[in-house]
NULO-778378 format. One record per atom (N, C-alpha, C): residue number from 1; residue in three letters; atom name; x, z, y. Coordinates in Angstrom, 2 decimals, padded with zeros to 5 digits, always signed. Example, Ala and Ser with C-alpha at 12.3 -4.5 7.8 and 13.67 -1.06 7.14 Angstrom:
# residues 2
lumkol, lumdren, marke, x, z, y
1, Ala, N, +013.19, +007.80, -005.69
1, Ala, CA, +012.30, +007.80, -004.50
1, Ala, C, +013.20, +007.80, -003.30
2, Ser, N, +012.85, +007.08, -002.25
2, Ser, CA, +013.67, +007.14, -001.06
2, Ser, C, +012.90, +007.87, +000.03
//
This chain:
# residues 137
lumkol, lumdren, marke, x, z, y
1, Met, N, -015.05, -016.20, -034.08
1, Met, CA, -014.36, -015.80, -032.99
1, Met, C, -015.01, -016.86, -031.75
2, Ser, N, -015.53, -016.24, -030.89
2, Ser, CA, -015.69, -017.04, -029.74
2, Ser, C, -014.52, -018.05, -029.14
3, Phe, N, -014.56, -019.16, -028.49
3, Phe, CA, -013.75, -019.70, -027.70
3, Phe, C, -012.48, -018.59, -026.61
4, Trp, N, -013.62, -017.85, -026.20
4, Trp, CA, -012.93, -016.90, -025.02
4, Trp, C, -011.94, -016.03, -025.70
5, Glu, N, -012.37, -015.51, -026.94
5, Glu, CA, -012.28, -014.29, -027.28
5, Glu, C, -010.53, -014.74, -028.02
6, Lys, N, -010.40, -015.86, -028.71
6, Lys, CA, -009.34, -016.75, -028.92
6, Lys, C, -008.65, -017.14, -027.64
7, Phe, N, -008.86, -017.28, -026.98
7, Phe, CA, -007.76, -017.42, -025.51
7, Phe, C, -007.46, -016.32, -025.48
8, Lys, N, -008.50, -015.15, -024.87
8, Lys, CA, -007.78, -013.98, -024.20
8, Lys, C, -007.15, -013.28, -025.73
9, Ser, N, -007.05, -014.01, -027.15
9, Ser, CA, -005.99, -013.08, -027.83
9, Ser, C, -004.49, -014.08, -027.65
10, Ala, N, -004.96, -015.36, -027.19
10, Ala, CA, -003.50, -016.15, -027.27
10, Ala, C, -002.94, -015.69, -026.48
11, Val, N, -003.81, -015.46, -024.98
11, Val, CA, -002.90, -015.15, -023.82
11, Val, C, -002.11, -013.87, -023.75
12, Ser, N, -003.15, -012.68, -024.24
12, Ser, CA, -002.42, -011.00, -024.46
12, Ser, C, -001.25, -011.35, -025.52
13, Gly, N, -001.31, -012.41, -026.61
13, Gly, CA, -000.04, -012.45, -027.11
13, Gly, C, +001.01, -012.97, -026.64
14, Trp, N, +001.11, -014.21, -025.81
14, Trp, CA, +001.95, -014.75, -025.34
14, Trp, C, +002.38, -013.80, -024.08
15, Met, N, +001.64, -012.96, -023.34
15, Met, CA, +001.97, -011.78, -022.55
15, Met, C, +003.16, -011.09, -023.30
16, Tyr, N, +002.78, -010.39, -024.26
16, Tyr, CA, +003.54, -009.09, -025.02
16, Tyr, C, +004.90, -009.19, -024.71
17, Gly, N, +005.52, -007.96, -024.37
17, Gly, CA, +006.44, -008.09, -023.90
17, Gly, C, +007.06, -008.49, -022.24
18, Arg, N, +006.40, -009.13, -021.76
18, Arg, CA, +006.53, -009.35, -020.24
18, Arg, C, +005.93, -008.33, -019.51
19, Tyr, N, +006.66, -008.33, -018.15
19, Tyr, CA, +006.31, -007.28, -017.21
19, Tyr, C, +004.95, -006.94, -016.57
20, Gly, N, +004.64, -008.42, -016.27
20, Gly, CA, +003.15, -007.79, -015.85
20, Gly, C, +002.97, -007.74, -014.02
21, Val, N, +002.10, -007.39, -013.88
21, Val, CA, +001.98, -007.16, -012.21
21, Val, C, +002.32, -005.41, -011.81
22, Asp, N, +002.87, -005.42, -010.44
22, Asp, CA, +003.13, -004.10, -010.32
22, Asp, C, +002.65, -004.25, -008.91
23, Ala, N, +003.49, -002.75, -007.92
23, Ala, CA, +003.14, -002.90, -006.63
23, Ala, C, +003.81, -004.02, -005.83
24, Phe, N, +004.66, -004.07, -006.00
24, Phe, CA, +005.95, -004.85, -005.69
24, Phe, C, +005.31, -006.33, -005.85
25, Gly, N, +004.76, -006.69, -007.12
25, Gly, CA, +004.23, -007.98, -007.11
25, Gly, C, +003.11, -008.54, -006.54
26, Arg, N, +002.00, -007.32, -006.13
26, Arg, CA, +000.76, -007.26, -005.48
26, Arg, C, +001.53, -007.55, -003.80
27, Ala, N, +002.46, -006.69, -003.35
27, Ala, CA, +003.08, -007.28, -001.83
27, Ala, C, +003.56, -008.20, -001.83
28, Leu, N, +004.18, -008.88, -002.60
28, Leu, CA, +004.73, -010.24, -002.48
28, Leu, C, +003.53, -011.17, -002.43
29, Met, N, +002.47, -011.14, -003.32
29, Met, CA, +001.50, -012.18, -003.32
29, Met, C, +000.79, -012.17, -002.01
30, Tyr, N, +000.60, -010.96, -001.46
30, Tyr, CA, -000.44, -010.68, -000.30
30, Tyr, C, +000.46, -011.43, +000.72
31, Ala, N, +001.87, -011.00, +000.58
31, Ala, CA, +002.91, -011.66, +002.11
31, Ala, C, +002.90, -013.12, +001.78
32, Ser, N, +002.93, -013.74, +000.49
32, Ser, CA, +002.84, -015.29, +000.50
32, Ser, C, +001.12, -015.57, +000.84
33, Leu, N, +000.29, -015.07, +000.66
33, Leu, CA, -000.87, -015.57, +000.94
33, Leu, C, -001.03, -015.24, +002.56
34, Ala, N, -000.25, -014.12, +003.35
34, Ala, CA, -000.28, -014.40, +004.81
34, Ala, C, +000.46, -015.46, +005.23
35, Leu, N, +001.29, -015.81, +004.72
35, Leu, CA, +002.49, -016.84, +005.03
35, Leu, C, +001.53, -018.16, +005.21
36, Leu, N, +000.84, -018.45, +004.45
36, Leu, CA, -000.17, -019.73, +003.88
36, Leu, C, -001.36, -019.74, +004.80
37, Val, N, -001.55, -018.37, +005.37
37, Val, CA, -002.67, -018.16, +006.17
37, Val, C, -002.32, -018.97, +007.57
38, Val, N, -000.73, -018.26, +007.63
38, Val, CA, +000.12, -018.88, +009.03
38, Val, C, +000.37, -020.48, +009.26
39, Phe, N, +000.71, -020.93, +007.99
39, Phe, CA, +001.13, -021.86, +008.08
39, Phe, C, -000.26, -022.94, +008.30
40, Phe, N, -001.10, -022.62, +007.91
40, Phe, CA, -002.40, -023.43, +008.10
40, Phe, C, -002.96, -023.57, +009.72
41, Leu, N, -002.41, -022.47, +010.27
41, Leu, CA, -002.77, -022.29, +011.85
41, Leu, C, -001.79, -023.02, +012.39
42, Thr, N, -000.48, -022.70, +012.11
42, Thr, CA, +000.79, -023.42, +013.33
42, Thr, C, +001.17, -024.87, +012.64
43, Gly, N, +001.18, -025.32, +011.27
43, Gly, CA, +001.69, -026.40, +010.68
43, Gly, C, +002.95, -026.33, +010.37
44, Ile, N, +004.09, -025.09, +010.86
44, Ile, CA, +005.31, -025.42, +010.40
44, Ile, C, +005.55, -025.14, +008.75
45, Ser, N, +006.40, -026.04, +008.78
45, Ser, CA, +006.60, -026.33, +006.84
45, Ser, C, +007.19, -025.76, +006.56
46, Leu, N, +008.35, -024.74, +007.15
46, Leu, CA, +009.07, -023.90, +006.86
46, Leu, C, +008.33, -022.98, +006.48
47, Ile, N, +007.49, -022.36, +006.94
47, Ile, CA, +006.67, -021.36, +006.74
47, Ile, C, +005.76, -021.66, +005.29
48, Trp, N, +005.37, -022.98, +005.43
48, Trp, CA, +004.91, -023.18, +003.76
48, Trp, C, +005.88, -022.96, +002.59
49, Tyr, N, +007.06, -023.30, +003.03
49, Tyr, CA, +008.00, -023.14, +001.73
49, Tyr, C, +008.21, -022.03, +001.38
50, Leu, N, +008.49, -020.84, +002.54
50, Leu, CA, +008.49, -019.71, +002.53
50, Leu, C, +007.44, -018.91, +001.49
51, Ser, N, +006.28, -019.22, +001.82
51, Ser, CA, +004.61, -018.96, +001.09
51, Ser, C, +004.89, -019.47, -000.12
52, Leu, N, +005.43, -020.77, -000.53
52, Leu, CA, +005.79, -021.14, -001.94
52, Leu, C, +006.88, -020.00, -002.77
53, Ala, N, +008.01, -020.10, -001.73
53, Ala, CA, +008.89, -019.61, -002.53
53, Ala, C, +008.29, -017.68, -002.56
54, Gly, N, +007.81, -016.96, -002.15
54, Gly, CA, +007.15, -016.09, -002.51
54, Gly, C, +006.12, -016.16, -003.90
55, Tyr, N, +005.41, -016.87, -003.96
55, Tyr, CA, +004.65, -017.16, -005.17
55, Tyr, C, +005.45, -017.72, -006.22
56, Val, N, +006.61, -018.50, -006.25
56, Val, CA, +007.28, -018.47, -007.43
56, Val, C, +007.91, -017.31, -007.97
57, Trp, N, +008.68, -016.81, -006.97
57, Trp, CA, +009.34, -014.92, -007.10
57, Trp, C, +008.23, -014.47, -007.75
58, Thr, N, +007.02, -014.32, -007.46
58, Thr, CA, +005.99, -013.20, -007.81
58, Thr, C, +005.65, -013.84, -009.43
59, Met, N, +005.50, -015.10, -009.84
59, Met, CA, +005.32, -015.16, -011.25
59, Met, C, +006.55, -014.86, -011.98
60, Val, N, +007.94, -015.39, -011.38
60, Val, CA, +009.09, -015.20, -012.31
60, Val, C, +009.05, -013.61, -012.54
61, Arg, N, +008.61, -013.09, -011.63
61, Arg, CA, +008.63, -011.50, -011.96
61, Arg, C, +007.31, -011.24, -013.17
62, Met, N, +006.43, -011.74, -012.50
62, Met, CA, +005.50, -011.41, -013.85
62, Met, C, +005.30, -011.65, -015.14
63, Phe, N, +006.24, -013.01, -015.35
63, Phe, CA, +006.52, -013.20, -016.67
63, Phe, C, +007.81, -012.73, -017.40
64, Ser, N, +009.03, -012.14, -016.39
64, Ser, CA, +010.22, -011.84, -016.70
64, Ser, C, +009.88, -011.04, -017.70
65, Arg, N, +011.12, -010.69, -019.02
65, Arg, CA, +011.20, -009.86, -020.13
65, Arg, C, +012.11, -008.86, -019.81
66, Asn, N, +012.78, -009.02, -018.58
66, Asn, CA, +013.68, -008.05, -018.20
66, Asn, C, +013.04, -006.90, -017.68
67, Val, N, +012.37, -005.83, -018.34
67, Val, CA, +011.33, -005.05, -017.83
67, Val, C, +012.65, -003.85, -017.11
68, Glu, N, +013.50, -003.64, -017.57
68, Glu, CA, +014.20, -002.31, -016.84
68, Glu, C, +014.56, -002.88, -015.47
69, Lys, N, +014.80, -004.39, -015.81
69, Lys, CA, +015.32, -004.66, -013.46
69, Lys, C, +013.88, -004.96, -013.11
70, Arg, N, +013.12, -005.01, -013.27
70, Arg, CA, +011.97, -005.36, -012.73
70, Arg, C, +011.05, -003.93, -012.07
71, Ala, N, +011.12, -002.94, -013.16
71, Ala, CA, +010.68, -001.73, -012.50
71, Ala, C, +011.83, -000.92, -011.68
72, His, N, +012.94, -001.65, -011.55
72, His, CA, +013.99, -001.00, -011.09
72, His, C, +013.92, -001.39, -009.47
73, Glu, N, +013.26, -002.86, -009.43
73, Glu, CA, +013.04, -003.52, -007.98
73, Glu, C, +011.49, -002.65, -007.46
74, Asn, N, +010.87, -002.65, -008.71
74, Asn, CA, +009.44, -002.09, -008.10
74, Asn, C, +009.90, -000.51, -007.35
75, Ala, N, +010.49, +000.49, -008.37
75, Ala, CA, +010.80, +001.61, -007.56
75, Ala, C, +011.47, +001.69, -006.64
76, Val, N, +012.78, +000.51, -006.06
76, Val, CA, +013.42, +000.57, -004.75
76, Val, C, +012.41, +000.22, -003.85
77, Tyr, N, +011.21, -000.81, -003.95
77, Tyr, CA, +009.96, -001.02, -003.05
77, Tyr, C, +009.58, -000.06, -002.66
78, Leu, N, +009.06, +000.82, -003.69
78, Leu, CA, +008.25, +002.03, -003.40
78, Leu, C, +008.55, +003.21, -002.79
79, Glu, N, +009.94, +003.58, -003.09
79, Glu, CA, +011.13, +004.12, -002.12
79, Glu, C, +011.25, +003.81, -000.50
80, Lys, N, +011.19, +002.81, -000.73
80, Lys, CA, +011.15, +002.21, +000.76
80, Lys, C, +009.98, +002.04, +001.76
81, Thr, N, +008.96, +002.04, +000.83
81, Thr, CA, +007.85, +002.10, +001.35
81, Thr, C, +007.01, +003.03, +001.74
82, Gln, N, +007.19, +004.50, +000.98
82, Gln, CA, +006.86, +005.38, +000.79
82, Gln, C, +005.64, +005.89, +002.28
83, Lys, N, +007.01, +006.30, +003.20
83, Lys, CA, +006.12, +006.59, +004.41
83, Lys, C, +005.05, +005.97, +004.93
84, Val, N, +005.17, +004.58, +005.14
84, Val, CA, +004.34, +003.83, +005.10
84, Val, C, +002.60, +003.87, +004.76
85, Arg, N, +003.15, +003.99, +002.96
85, Arg, CA, +001.92, +004.03, +002.70
85, Arg, C, +001.15, +005.27, +002.90
86, Thr, N, +001.86, +006.55, +003.09
86, Thr, CA, +001.70, +007.84, +002.90
86, Thr, C, +000.60, +007.96, +004.08
87, Glu, N, +001.10, +007.14, +005.30
87, Glu, CA, +000.36, +007.23, +006.48
87, Glu, C, -001.11, +006.49, +006.53
88, Leu, N, -000.91, +005.31, +005.82
88, Leu, CA, -002.64, +004.32, +005.45
88, Leu, C, -003.02, +005.40, +004.74
89, Arg, N, -002.59, +006.07, +003.68
89, Arg, CA, -003.43, +006.37, +002.79
89, Arg, C, -003.86, +007.78, +003.72
90, Gln, N, -002.86, +008.78, +004.23
90, Gln, CA, -003.60, +009.54, +005.29
90, Gln, C, -004.49, +009.33, +006.16
91, Ala, N, -004.62, +008.11, +006.89
91, Ala, CA, -005.12, +007.44, +007.81
91, Ala, C, -006.73, +007.26, +007.28
92, Arg, N, -006.61, +006.38, +006.09
92, Arg, CA, -007.95, +006.31, +005.21
92, Arg, C, -008.79, +007.87, +005.21
93, Val, N, -008.18, +008.68, +004.23
93, Val, CA, -008.61, +009.97, +004.58
93, Val, C, -009.27, +010.48, +005.66
94, Arg, N, -008.68, +010.20, +006.69
94, Arg, CA, -008.89, +010.89, +008.30
94, Arg, C, -010.46, +010.18, +008.52
95, Phe, N, -010.26, +009.10, +008.37
95, Phe, CA, -011.42, +008.30, +008.66
95, Phe, C, -012.81, +008.29, +007.99
96, Gln, N, -012.14, +008.74, +006.41
96, Gln, CA, -013.58, +009.32, +005.61
96, Gln, C, -014.21, +010.38, +006.22
97, Asn, N, -013.62, +010.94, +006.78
97, Asn, CA, -013.52, +012.78, +006.85
97, Asn, C, -014.22, +012.89, +008.33
98, Arg, N, -014.19, +011.82, +009.44
98, Arg, CA, -013.81, +011.89, +010.76
98, Arg, C, -015.38, +012.77, +011.45
99, Lys, N, -016.58, +012.51, +010.13
99, Lys, CA, -017.48, +013.65, +010.24
99, Lys, C, -017.27, +014.54, +010.10
100, Gln, N, -016.69, +015.23, +009.49
100, Gln, CA, -016.62, +016.76, +008.59
100, Gln, C, -015.62, +017.06, +009.84
101, Tyr, N, -014.35, +016.93, +009.95
101, Tyr, CA, -013.38, +017.47, +010.65
101, Tyr, C, -012.80, +016.63, +011.96
102, Lys, N, -012.26, +017.32, +012.64
102, Lys, CA, -011.93, +016.98, +014.28
102, Lys, C, -010.31, +017.15, +013.63
103, Tyr, N, -009.58, +015.68, +013.86
103, Tyr, CA, -007.63, +015.80, +013.04
103, Tyr, C, -007.49, +015.65, +014.92
104, Phe, N, -006.33, +016.46, +014.64
104, Phe, CA, -005.40, +016.60, +016.25
104, Phe, C, -004.14, +016.82, +015.72
105, Lys, N, -002.95, +016.62, +016.97
105, Lys, CA, -001.77, +017.05, +016.91
105, Lys, C, -001.17, +018.29, +017.54
106, Cys, N, -000.47, +019.03, +016.95
106, Cys, CA, +000.33, +020.37, +017.87
106, Cys, C, +000.81, +019.63, +018.90
107, Pro, N, +000.69, +020.19, +020.10
107, Pro, CA, +001.45, +019.77, +021.14
107, Pro, C, +002.97, +019.77, +021.11
108, His, N, +003.38, +021.10, +020.19
108, His, CA, +004.71, +021.20, +020.43
108, His, C, +005.42, +020.55, +018.93
109, Cys, N, +005.24, +020.18, +018.19
109, Cys, CA, +005.79, +019.73, +017.14
109, Cys, C, +005.15, +018.45, +016.36
110, Arg, N, +003.81, +017.97, +016.84
110, Arg, CA, +003.43, +016.79, +016.65
110, Arg, C, +002.74, +016.76, +015.37
111, Val, N, +002.84, +017.61, +014.37
111, Val, CA, +001.86, +018.14, +013.21
111, Val, C, +000.78, +017.93, +012.98
112, Arg, N, +000.13, +016.89, +011.93
112, Arg, CA, -001.27, +016.99, +012.44
112, Arg, C, -001.88, +018.54, +011.45
113, Leu, N, -003.00, +018.56, +012.24
113, Leu, CA, -003.97, +019.49, +012.22
113, Leu, C, -005.53, +019.10, +012.06
114, Arg, N, -006.25, +019.92, +011.62
114, Arg, CA, -007.97, +019.66, +011.56
114, Arg, C, -008.75, +020.67, +011.72
115, Leu, N, -010.12, +020.85, +012.31
115, Leu, CA, -010.86, +021.54, +012.38
115, Leu, C, -011.96, +021.25, +011.87
116, Thr, N, -013.00, +022.32, +011.60
116, Thr, CA, -014.19, +021.54, +011.20
116, Thr, C, -015.12, +021.58, +012.63
117, Arg, N, -015.91, +020.18, +012.53
117, Arg, CA, -016.27, +019.94, +013.59
117, Arg, C, -017.61, +020.96, +013.81
118, Gly, N, -017.83, +021.44, +015.13
118, Gly, CA, -019.32, +022.30, +015.63
118, Gly, C, -018.55, +023.88, +015.28
119, Cys, N, -017.50, +024.11, +015.38
119, Cys, CA, -016.92, +025.40, +015.00
119, Cys, C, -016.60, +026.15, +016.61
120, Gly, N, -017.02, +025.16, +016.94
120, Gly, CA, -016.39, +025.98, +018.82
120, Gly, C, -015.26, +026.06, +018.89
121, Glu, N, -014.48, +026.49, +020.29
121, Glu, CA, -013.33, +026.65, +020.16
121, Glu, C, -012.56, +027.77, +019.48
122, Lys, N, -011.59, +027.30, +018.97
122, Lys, CA, -010.58, +028.40, +018.29
122, Lys, C, -009.14, +028.44, +018.85
123, Thr, N, -008.63, +029.48, +018.86
123, Thr, CA, -007.10, +029.64, +018.54
123, Thr, C, -006.33, +029.02, +017.67
124, Ile, N, -005.20, +028.39, +017.76
124, Ile, CA, -005.02, +027.59, +016.59
124, Ile, C, -003.67, +028.25, +016.51
125, Thr, N, -002.99, +028.44, +015.20
125, Thr, CA, -001.58, +029.00, +015.21
125, Thr, C, -000.51, +027.78, +014.29
126, Cys, N, -000.04, +026.51, +014.94
126, Cys, CA, +000.44, +025.61, +014.11
126, Cys, C, +001.24, +026.34, +012.98
127, Arg, N, +000.72, +025.60, +011.68
127, Arg, CA, +001.52, +026.11, +010.42
127, Arg, C, +002.88, +025.74, +010.14
128, Lys, N, +003.64, +024.79, +011.18
128, Lys, CA, +004.62, +024.27, +011.23
128, Lys, C, +005.52, +025.28, +012.31
129, Cys, N, +005.22, +025.43, +013.27
129, Cys, CA, +006.64, +025.52, +014.32
129, Cys, C, +005.86, +026.71, +014.69
130, Gly, N, +004.45, +027.73, +014.43
130, Gly, CA, +004.21, +028.87, +015.05
130, Gly, C, +003.39, +028.73, +016.10
131, His, N, +003.55, +027.39, +017.06
131, His, CA, +002.79, +027.17, +018.44
131, His, C, +001.61, +027.43, +018.34
132, Thr, N, +000.96, +028.27, +019.47
132, Thr, CA, -000.57, +029.13, +019.54
132, Thr, C, -001.21, +028.35, +020.49
133, Phe, N, -002.31, +027.84, +020.35
133, Phe, CA, -003.10, +026.74, +021.56
133, Phe, C, -004.29, +026.92, +020.90
134, Asn, N, -005.03, +026.54, +021.76
134, Asn, CA, -006.63, +026.54, +022.09
134, Asn, C, -006.95, +025.05, +021.50
135, Met, N, -008.18, +024.88, +021.00
135, Met, CA, -008.71, +023.29, +020.75
135, Met, C, -010.18, +023.33, +020.59
136, Lys, N, -011.08, +022.76, +020.89
136, Lys, CA, -012.16, +022.62, +020.83
136, Lys, C, -012.74, +021.66, +019.61
137, Ala, N, -013.65, +022.03, +018.45
137, Ala, CA, -013.85, +021.03, +017.71
137, Ala, C, -015.28, +020.86, +018.18
//
């Protein structure tokens, strides 16, 4: 067994039963990193302490053996950020498909709709409110 295999085995044995990294932990880490960048730009020591506290909190969560409590914290975080995460995911899909589809909103209820590009002018009926309007793709 090589050194790296022994090291890997030792670390995985030590981490057994510990919570590890989840979405909330990654968000804490990114927020701490952003605070660290702000500290370097401004030099305000309070921001450095907040960044350090975020890193410590992330490590405590990662190495915790109280899996139920950490899972509950993650579930609360995911529930609170679901709308923002959905908007970001949909924006990424719209950006990826921008050459194939034209995206727009219903003028009446503001729900997002799409048309295949190059199909000309179409009469569209909104699937949510039933409002009918013309749109050119």
